[in-house]
C-alpha positions in Angstrom: -20.0 13.8 9.0 -17.7 13.9 5.9 -17.4 10.5 5.3 -20.8 9.6 5.8 -21.6 11.5 2.9 -18.5 10.8 0.8 -20.1 6.9 1.4 -23.1 7.6 1.0 -22.5 10.0 -2.5 -20.0 6.7 -4.0 -23.0 3.7 -2.9 -25.7 6.3 -4.8 -23.5 7.2 -7.5 -23.2 3.2 -8.4 -26.6 2.7 -7.7 -27.2 4.8 -10.4 -25.2 4.0 -12.8 -26.5 0.2 -11.9 -29.4 1.8 -14.0 -27.4 1.8 -17.6 -24.6 -0.4 -16.8 -24.8 -4.7 -15.8 -21.0 -5.2 -15.7 -19.2 -5.2 -12.6 -18.3 -2.1 -10.0 -15.0 -3.1 -8.4 -13.9 -0.8 -5.6 -10.4 0.3 -5.3 -8.7 2.9 -2.3 -6.9 5.6 -4.6 -5.8 6.7 -7.9 -2.3 4.6 -8.1 -4.4 1.5 -7.5 -7.0 2.4 -10.3 -3.8 2.9 -12.4 -2.5 -0.7 -11.4 -5.8 -2.3 -12.3 -6.8 -0.6 -15.1 -4.3 -2.8 -16.6 -6.0 -6.2 -15.8 -9.6 -5.3 -15.9 -11.9 -5.8 -18.9 -12.9 -2.2 -19.2 -16.1 -3.1 -20.7 -17.4 -5.6 -18.4 -15.8 -3.8 -15.1 -16.0 0.0 -14.0 -13.3 0.8 -11.4 -14.7 3.7 -8.8 -12.0 5.4 -6.4 -13.3 5.1 -2.6 -10.7 7.6 -0.9 -12.1 9.1 1.7 -11.7 10.1 5.6 -10.6 8.2 7.9 -9.5 5.7 5.8 -10.3 4.9 1.9 -10.0 1.2 2.6 -13.0 2.0 5.9 -15.0 3.8 3.0 -14.7 1.0 0.7 -15.8 -1.4 2.9 -18.6 1.0 4.2 -19.6 1.4 0.8 -19.7 -2.5 -0.1 -21.8 -2.5 3.4 -24.6 0.3 2.2 -25.0 -1.7 -1.7 -25.2 -5.0 0.2 -27.6 -4.5 2.3 -30.0 -3.7 -0.5 -28.7 -7.3 -2.2 -26.2 -5.2 -5.0 -25.3 -7.7 -7.3 -21.6 -7.6 -9.3 -20.0 -5.7 -6.8 -16.2 -6.0 -5.7 -14.0 -4.1 -3.2 -10.1 -4.9 -3.4 -8.0 -3.2 -0.4 -4.6 -3.2 1.2 -4.3 -5.8 3.7 -2.3 -3.1 6.5 -1.7 -5.3 9.2 -4.6 -7.5 8.3 -3.0 -10.5 8.0 -0.3 -10.3 11.3 -3.7 -9.6 13.4 -5.4 -12.7 11.8 -8.6 -11.0 11.1 -10.9 -12.8 9.3 -12.7 -11.8 5.8 -15.6 -12.7 6.5 -17.4 -11.3 3.4 -16.7 -12.8 -0.1 -17.0 -9.6 -1.9 -13.8 -7.9 0.2 -10.7 -8.9 -1.1 -7.1 -7.8 0.1 -3.4 -7.3 -1.5 -1.1 -10.4 -0.7 1.7 -8.3 1.8 0.6 -5.2 3.5 -0.5 -2.7 0.3 0.1 -2.3 -3.3 3.0 -0.5 -3.2 5.3 -3.7 -1.4 3.8 -5.7 -4.1 5.4 -3.7 -6.2 8.2 -4.2 -4.3 8.2 -7.6 -4.0 8.2 -8.2 -7.8 10.5 -8.6 -10.4 9.5 -4.7 -11.2 11.3 -3.4 -8.2 14.8 -4.9 -10.0 14.1 -3.1 -13.5 13.9 -0.1 -11.4 17.0 -0.9 -9.6 18.6 -1.5 -13.0 17.4 2.1 -14.3 18.3 4.1 -11.2 21.1 1.9 -9.0 24.9 2.1 -9.9 27.0 -1.5 -10.2 30.0 -0.1 -8.6 27.9 1.0 -5.6 25.3 -1.8 -5.0 28.4 -4.3 -5.4 30.4 -1.9 -2.6 27.3 -1.6 -0.7 27.5 -5.6 0.0 23.5 -6.5 0.6 20.8 -7.9 -0.9 18.7 -4.4 -1.5 15.5 -5.9 -0.9 16.4 -6.8 2.6 18.0 -4.3 3.5 15.1 -2.0 2.7 12.8 -4.0 4.7 15.4 -4.1 7.3 15.1 -0.7 8.0 12.0 0.1 7.1 10.4 -2.6 10.4 11.0 -0.1 13.2 8.6 2.5 10.9 6.1 -0.4 10.3 5.7 -1.2 13.7 5.1 2.6 14.9 2.4 2.5 12.8 1.2 -0.7 14.2 1.6 0.4 17.7 0.2 3.7 16.9 -2.9 2.4 15.4 -3.3 -0.7 18.4 -2.7 1.9 21.0 -4.8 5.1 20.0 -2.2 7.0 20.6 -2.8 8.9 17.0 0.7 9.6 15.9 1.0 11.4 12.3 3.5 9.7 9.8 2.3 12.2 7.1 5.2 14.3 5.9 7.5 13.0 8.3 11.0 13.5 7.1 13.3 9.8 6.6 16.5 12.1 6.0 16.8 12.8 9.7 16.8 9.3 10.9 17.8 7.0 7.7 21.3 6.9 7.5 22.2 7.4 3.4 25.5 5.0 3.4 23.7 2.3 5.4 20.2 2.8 4.8 19.9 1.8 8.3 17.2 3.8 10.4 17.8 5.4 14.3 15.1 4.4 16.2 15.6 6.5 18.7 15.5 9.6 16.3 12.4 8.3 13.9 10.9 8.3 17.3 11.7 12.4 18.0 10.4 12.8 14.9 7.0 11.6 14.8 6.4 12.7 18.4 7.3 16.3 16.8 5.2 15.7 13.7 2.2 14.3 15.8 3.0 17.1 18.6 2.4 14.4 21.0 5.0 16.0 23.6 3.1 13.6 26.6 4.9 10.6 25.2 8.1 10.1 26.0 10.7 8.1 24.2 11.4 5.6 26.6 7.7 4.8 26.4 7.4 4.4 22.9 10.2 2.3 22.6 8.8 -0.3 25.2 5.7 -0.2 23.2 7.9 -1.2 19.7 9.6 -4.0 21.9 6.7 -5.2 23.3 4.9 -5.8 19.8 8.2 -7.0 17.8 8.8 -10.5 16.7 11.3 -12.4 14.7 7.6 -14.4 13.5 6.0 -11.6 11.4 6.6 -11.8 8.0 8.6 -8.1 6.8 6.1 -7.4 4.2 3.3 -7.4 6.1 5.0 -5.1 8.6 6.7 -2.5 6.2 4.4 0.1 4.7 4.9 0.5 0.8 5.7 4.2 1.1 7.7 3.9 3.9 10.2 1.4 1.7 10.0 3.8 -1.6 10.7 6.9 0.7 14.3 4.6 2.1 15.2 3.2 -1.7 14.8 7.0 -2.8 17.6 8.2 0.1 19.2 4.9 -1.0 19.4 5.7 -4.9 20.6 9.2 -4.1 24.4 8.0 -2.3 24.1 4.7 -1.0 23.7 2.4 -4.4 23.4 5.7 -6.8 24.4 8.8 -7.7 20.9 10.4 -8.6 19.4 13.7 -7.5 16.4 13.6 -5.5 13.8 15.2 -8.3 14.9 12.0 -10.5 14.2 9.4 -7.7 11.1 11.3 -5.8 9.4 8.8 -3.9 5.8 9.4 -4.9 3.2 12.3 -5.4 -0.5 13.1 -6.2 0.6 15.3 -9.2 3.1 13.6 -11.0 3.9 9.9 -12.3 7.5 10.8 -12.4 8.4 9.2 -9.4 9.3 6.0 -8.3 6.4 4.5 -7.5 4.8 5.6 -10.7 7.5 3.6 -12.5 7.3 1.2 -10.0 3.8 0.7 -11.5 4.9 1.2 -15.1 7.6 -2.0 -14.6 5.0 -4.1 -12.8 3.9 -6.6 -16.1 1.1 -8.7 -16.3 2.8 -12.0 -15.5 3.9 -10.3 -12.0 0.1 -10.4 -11.0 -0.8 -14.3 -12.4 1.6 -15.6 -9.6 -0.1 -13.4 -7.0 -2.7 -15.1 -4.3 -5.3 -12.0 -5.1 -5.2 -12.9 -8.6 -6.3 -15.9 -7.5 -8.8 -15.1 -5.2 -10.2 -12.6 -8.2 -10.6 -15.0 -10.9 -12.9 -17.4 -7.9 -14.8 -14.4 -7.2 -15.6 -14.7 -10.9 -16.6 -18.2 -10.5 -18.9 -17.8 -7.4 -20.6 -14.4 -9.4 -21.9 -14.8 -12.9 -21.8 -13.6 -15.4 -19.8 -11.0 -13.6 -16.1 -10.6 -15.1 -13.9 -8.4 -13.1 -10.7 -9.6 -15.4 -9.4 -9.9 -19.2 -9.3 -13.1 -20.2 -6.3 -13.4 -21.9 -5.5 -12.1 -18.2 
């Protein structure tokens, strides 16, 4: 019921704004998404609206879009996280709905040179050399089990809880490798899903895994940043937990916030999402989203 109220409230707000505003309305999932896209949009021609809600901001964005389109509302576009859509070959039939290239916005940041800037700022050259592995590859390899577990939970309807899990309980601070059994135990305990066994979950994970899956689609950005934070405290750096705090709703002085700041416009030009936004503009005159110099 609360989701229904939230969706309708945002849809009605946009309808009211249309009475005095003739530009594009861009729906995004959360505050960090808004901070990201604000750097590229034409603020006179495009208004950003956050769709945060339950059960998911993504679903809210899709439903708000559908409500407005039912009344033939023009100049509305939604950009959402792909999540597992690319892996599941989930088609997008709505030209007004675009998805991130990789799993989510945070993976797009880590897959760019913004990541290298953060490593140069917080990493220790000696420790990185001693670590002896490509950092992105190491993070992705470690994070795959978490991503697969999230995917299994969603596809099998297990409703496991991942918010607040303590990565230090299952991530080795020196190698950044994950102990899968400890991960499963932590998630089961956090979810209070005691009817599930480690053996059952491991079997489901094994069935879900495939070497053909793109790690950038399996891994969630928030999880990658959590593991990166652990690494920057010991394996590849000597920072304090406060210095490399993964994320927070209250502060931009976090790894995710710094990644956002380190992301340059030129990185965005190279994404499929950028091309799709430009195509949307071409197909929806006179509505605009991006600045002319972007």
